[in-house]
N, C-alpha and C positions, 0 to 999 in steps of 0.2 A: 647543590645549588644552594648559595648563601642567601639569607633572609635579604641582606643588604641588596643583592643583584635583584631581587624581586622588587624591593621599595623603590628602584630606580625606573620602573617601567611604569608605563601609563595604567590608568585604573578607568573602570566604568561601573555602572551601577545595573543590577540585575535582580531580579525578585528571587526569592528562595526556589521557588518552583521551577526556574530556569537555568539552575545550577547543574554542573555535570562533574563527573569525578576529573579530577585534576585541576579545577579551580582553585586559585589561591584568594582567600577571604579573611576578613577580620570581624568576627561577630561581636567584639566588643571594641569600642572606640579606642582604648588604651591597652588592648589585649594584645597577644601574638598572633603574627600571621599563621593561619591553618590551611590544609590541603583537603580539600573536599575527596572522601574514600567512595562515600556512597549516598544517595538521596532514596528516600522513601515515604510515602503518605503516612503521617501519622493519624490523621483525622482528615475529614472533607476539607478543613479550613486550616491545617497546620502540616508542617513539611519536618521530618526527621532526616538530620544531617549526621553523617558519621565522619568525622574530621581527625586529621593527625597533625601536630606541630611541623611547621615547614623546616625547623633545624634539628627536630628529633629530641626537643626539649622534653623534660620530665620522662626521661627514658623511652621516648617515641610511643608513650602510652596514647591510647585513643581518646577522643572526645564526643560528646554527643549534645546536640542542640536540637531542640524542638521550636520551630518558629512559624510564624503567620506564612502562610504561602505566599502572599503577596507584599511581605515585607523586603525592602529593597536593601542588597547588601553591596558594599565597595568589593569590587572584584579587580585584582590584577591582571594585566594583560598576559603575562607569563603563566604558562601552565606547567606543571609537572608531573611525573608519573608517581602516583602514591606508593607503588611497590619499590620504588628506588631510594626512598627516604630511609636514613639511619633508624635503627632499632628495630623490634619485632613488628611483624605486622597486626594492626589492629584486627578487632573481632570481625568476622565475615558477615556480610550483610546478610539478614534473614530474608531471601527471595522468594520462599516457597519452594514448589518443585520445579525443577528443570522441563521446560516444553520442548519437544522435537517435531520435525515433519516427518510423516511416515508415508504419505501419499500424495500423488499429484494428479489433477484432471482439467482438461481445457478443451474448449472448443471456441476457434477462432478464425479469422480470415486467412490465416497460414496454414490451418489443417483442423482435422477433427478430433483430434488428441492432443495430449502434452508433447508426444515425440515430435509430431508434425508442426506444432507451435515452434518449438525448440530448433528444428531443422530450419525452418523458414527464416527465423531471426538470423541465424549463424549464415545461412546462405545470402542474407540481404535483400530478399523477397519483400514485395510491396503486394498489399492484398487490397489497395483502393481500385475501384472501377466506376464507370458512368451508369447512374439508375435510369432505365428506360421503361416507358409503357404510361399507362392513362396515371394522371397525377403527377408524374415526375417531368414529362416532358416540357411543360409549360415553366417551370421553376428555374430560377436565376443560378440556382446551385444544384448541380444534380449528380455530387460525388457522394461516393460512401464506401465503406468496407464491410461488404457482405461475409457472413461466415463461409467456410471453405464447404460445409455440410449443411443440408437442409435439417433441423432435429425432427421436425415431424416424420420424414422418412425413415428415422431410425427408431422410433417407438410404434406400437400396435396403434392402428388407429382410432379405435375406442379410447385409448388413453389420451393420444396427441389431442384429440378435439376437446377435451376436458381441462386443457392447459393451455395458457398463453405461451407465446414463443420464447419469453426470458423463462419461464418455469422450464419448458422443455430443455433449452439449454443447461439450466442449473441441474435439472436432474440426471442428464448424462453425463455432464461433467463429476458429478458426486457419484454416480456410479463408477467411473473409471478411477477416480481417487481412492474409492473404496476398495476396488480390485488390486489397485497398486500398492496399497498399505497390507496386502496379503490378507484382506477380510473376505468372509463368504458373500457372494451376491445376495444370498437369501435373506441377509440383515445381521441385526445386532446380537440376536439369541443365537443364531446359526454360528457367528463367529465367536461365541464364546464371551461376548461381552456382557456386562450389566445394562440394559436398556436404560434404566433410570440414572445411570451414571455417563451416558453419552448426549451428545447436543449438537444442535443445527445453529451456524450464525451466518446469514447471508446479508449481503449489501446490494442494494438496487436503488434506482432514482425514480423512475416512471412506472417500473413494474408492468401491469397489464393494462396501462391506459389506452394503447391502441385497440383493445378490444372493445372499449367503450366507443372509440370513433367507430369501428367497424359495424357495430349494432345500431349506432345512430343512423349510419347511412341506409342499413338495412330497415329500421322504422321508418325513414322518410319514403323509402322506394316501395317496400312491401306491406307496411303494417306492423302492427305488435307481433302477430303471430311469428314474424321473421325474426324477432329477437331470441338469442338463443337462452336457453334457461340456466345454462352454465356462465353467464356473463358476470353474476355479481361475485361468485368465488374467484373468478379468473381476473379480476381487475384490480383486487387488494394487493398492495405491495409484498405483503408475507406469503403470497401463494407459492412462492418458490421455494422458502424454508419448510411451510406445510408439505408440500409433495416429497420433499427429500425425507423428512420426518417419517412420513407414512411409509414410503417405499422402504426405507431401511429400518424401520420400526426402532426409532429413536425416541425415547420418553423423558430425558432429564429436561432439555430446553429446546425449543423452536423459536429462535429470536430474529428479526429484521431490523436492520441500519439504514436508514435514509439520511446521508450527509453529502448529498450531491456527489461528485466525481471521487470523494473521498471515500464511499460507501464502503465499498469491497474491502478496502486496507482497514477502516474502522472494524469491520465485522471479524477479520482476521486478529485484530488487537484485542477486542473484547473477549474473543475465544480464548487467546493466550492467558488473559486474567484468569477466565473461568478454570482452568487447567491447573495454572500455578496455583491457585487459591485453594485447590482442593474440592472445589465444587463439582467437577466433571474429570473424567478419566480421559474421554477423547471427544473432540468435535470436529464435526464437519464444517468448516468455513471457506467463504469466498464471496464472489460478487457476480452478478449476471445483468445483462442489459439486452433488449432487442426493440430498439425504437426507430428503425430506419423506414420512416413513412413520409409520405409529401408532406403532411402537416408538421411533423417535427423538423423536417429539413427546411421547410418554409420559414420557421420560426427562428432556427438558428441564422438563415440567412438575413431575415430583418434584422437582426443583432449586429450582422457584419462580423459574426464571429468563426465563420467557417471560409474555407479557401474556395476561390471560384475559378480555380484551374480547370474547368470542365473540358478542355481540351488536351490536357496532361495530367491525366489522374494518377499514373505512377510518380509524378513529381510534385503531387499537391501539398502532401503533409510533410513539413520542412521544419522539425524541431530544432531550434538554435540557429538555423541557416538565416543569412542576410536578408533573403527575398522571401522569408516565410509570409503567409497572408492569413492565417487562420487555421483552425483544425478540420479533421475529416471525421466525420461521424461512422463510428463501426459498432458491431455487434458480437456477443458471445458471452463465454462464461470461463471462469476460473475458480477450483476449487482444490483446497488443500486438508490433508487430515493432520491435525495437531492432538497430540497427546502426551502425557506424562513420561518422562524418559523411562522411569523404572516399569511402568505399564508397557511400554512398547518393548523394552528389553525382555520382559518376562514372557511375552508371547512371540519371541524372537523375530520381530519386525526389522524390516531395513529402515534405516535412519539417514535421512537427506543431509539434515542440519540442524541446528538449535534455533527457535523462535525465541531470540533472545530478550526482546522487548519492544515496546512501542511508545510513540508520542502523539499528543493530540492537542490541537489549541484551535481558537477562533480569531480571525482578524478583528471582528467587530467594526468593520470598516464600510463596505459595499456590497451590493448584491451580485454583482458580475465582474467586478475589478478586486486585484489583489492590492492588500495594503502596500503602497509603493515602494516603502523600505525594507518589506519583507520579514517585519517583526513576528508576524505569526508563524510563518514557514520556520523561522529561526528557532523559535519558541518549541514547535513540534519537533524539529530536529534535536535539540538539546535535552527535551524530555525523552526520546527515543533512546538516546546515548546513556542517560541517567538510568533509565528503566533496564537497559541491558547492563549496567555496572561497567561501561566501556568510556574510554577516552577517544578524544579525536585521532589519537595515533592508531588506534586499534581498526580504524576505516581503510578498507582497501579498494573499495569502489562503491559507487552510488547510481542506481537506476532512478534516473529523474522523471518527474512528471510530465515536463517538457511537451505541451500541447501543440507548439508551433503558432501561438498567438504572440504578438509583438511583446506586449507587457508581462504576461506570463512568463514567458522564458526568462526574460531579464530580471524580473524580480526573484525568481528562484535562484539564479546565477549569484544575484546580489546577495541574498541571504547565504547561500552557500559560502561565498568569497568572505563576508562578515565573520561567520563561525571559524571557518578554518584557517583564514589569514592566508599566507603564502603557501601553506601545505595544499590548498586546493589545487594547485598547479600540479602536483603529484599524484592526485587521485582520478585514477580513468572514470569517465562519465558517460553513459549511455542513455538513449531514450527510444522506448520501443514504439512509440505511435507513428513514427514515420513508415514503419512497416504494417502496423495494425489498424491506424486510425484511432479514434479514441473511442474506448468501449463503455465510457460513462462509468455507470455503476459496476460493470465487470473490468474495469481498467487496473485498478489496484491489484487485483486478486490476479489476473493473468499475468501482470508485470511482476509480481512477487514471485509466481513460478519460475519466471526467466531470471531471477535473482537467485532463487534457489537452485536453479540447474548451473547457473555461473559458478556457485560454489561447488557443485559436485564434479563439474567437468574442468574448471579453471579457466573457463574461456569466457569474454566478455563479448556479445554480438555488437556489430555496429549499428552507428544510428544512421538508418535509410533516410535520405533526403538531405542531409547535411552536408551540402557539396561545399559552402562557403561559408563558414561560422561567422555570426556577427562579430566584428572587431570589439573588443573591450570587455568580453563576457569573463574571460580570465579562468576558463575552464579547458580542462584536457579532455577534449570529446573523441570517443573512438569512432573512428570513420573509415570506410572501404572495405576493411575486413576483420574479422574477429581478433582480439587481443588477449595475450595471456594474462590470467587474474595475477596482480603483483604477488610476490611471496610475503611480503611485509603486511602485516595487519590481517585480522581475521573475520573482520565484520562488513557486511555488505547493508547499506541502506537504501530503502525502496520508498518513494516519495509518491504522496497524492494529495491533491489541492483541489479545491471545488467552489463552485458558485457560493457566495454567502459566505466566503471566508473561511471554510472548513478546511483544515489541515491535518493529515496523518501521515505518519513514517513508520515504517517496520524496519526492526534492526535484526537481522538474520546472522548466525554465527556458524563457522565450519567447525565440526566437532574433530 
C-alpha cells in the first residue's frame, strides 16, 4: 500500500488510548505516516506506541512514541497489516506472560454444568419460564430464567445455609472449573500449586442483598430472634470470592468487582492482567448472580426494562429482534481457570485457548441508558484488540452483549459497524441472552465460556428469539442453527455492557 493511497482516504480523531494495531497515524504534523504495531500503558497517564513507517522508510525500522493517554491523533480510515509492510519486523511488544484458559465451570438456566450450558445453546433451547407463587403472582412481569439446578441441593445443608444463593452458584462453578483444569478437589496445595501465587477474581452486582430482604421480613414477622446470625457475612458482595478462596485454599488474592452487567467480564480481565504481569500463576475468575425475587422483578418492571410477554415465556427474550421489548432476568454463575501458559504446560494441563486481552471503558453519560453513539463501547472494543495485539482482520466472531432492549442492541450494533466498517457484515454475531436470559453479574462469565467453547468446537450457537432482525442493524446474526466458525481470523470477542456506562470486552484467541 502506498502512502499516497492512504493520504487520499478520510481521516478522523482518536485518543492514543483508543488506537489499535493497523491504524495509520502521523504523530508529528510534518512527519511521515506511521502504522501502529502495538500499544501498551507506559504509565497511568501515558501510552507507549510502537510504530512502523508506512512505506518502509529508514529500512523499515521501528519507532516508539510515549504520548499522553488522551492526546488526540489524526487517524486515516485506511488500516494496514503491520506484518505486510516491507522491511524487517520491528521489535516484539513486551506483553508479559501468555495467559491461557484451562478450566470451565457453569450453572445456568440451560444446565448444571458447562457441557449442559453448551449443549443447550447449540440446541437453541430457552430457559425462560413464568414465576409463580407468593410475591410473584401480583407482579406485572413474572418472567425469569431460573437455574436448571438448585445449588442448595448440591451442597451439604450445613454449608448451604451459611451462603447466599449467589455464592452457592459461584462455589459449585469454581469446583467444576477446578476439576476441569485437572486440579485436585482438595485444593491448591493438593494440586501442587503455590497457594500464595493463586487467586480468585469474581464479579457480581447485588450479591447477597436478597438475604437482607428475607431477614427483614423475618424481623417484621417474628422479631429479632428470627434473624439469622449468618446474615452479615452473607450479604457482602465479596462473599462468593471468599467462599471460593476458603474452599480451594487460595491465598494470593481474593478480589470482587462490581461494575453492573460488566462485572463478570471485568473480573476475568483483571485476572488476565494479574497472571500476565507475573503477580499470580493461576486465577479462578468469573461472575455470579442470583436475584430472581419479587422485589428485583418489580424494580425492573417499574423501569420498563424487562419483557412483558408473560403469556409467551419462550419468546420473551429476543436479542436484535424487531419485536424485542426488554430483557429477562436470569441467574447462575460462570467460572474459568486462567493461568500462565508455561505454568499450564509444565503441569500437563489441557488448554482451551488464549485469553489474549481485554478492554475497559466508561460512557460517562447516563445511569441506565447507553451513550447514543456507542463511543464507550467502541473504545472498549478498540482497547481489547490493542491489548491482544490484534487487528480488525483477526476477528472471526463476536459474542454480543445484546440484552434485547431497544436502544441497547441498536447502540452495540452501531459501535460495531463504526469500528469494523463494511467488514462487520462478514463477521458472524451471536447473542446468548435469548436462551439464558440476563444473568447480570454472571452474564459476562457465562457468555465468555460460550465463546471459549466456540473456539474449541468451531461452532457458533444460534441467537434464540431473533426471528426477525431489526432492519438496518447491519449485522450477520447467527440464527436458527449453529454455524461453523469462519476459518479466517483467530480471535473471538465477548462483549459486556452495564448500567452506569460500564463497558468491558474480552478477546480470546485459538492456539
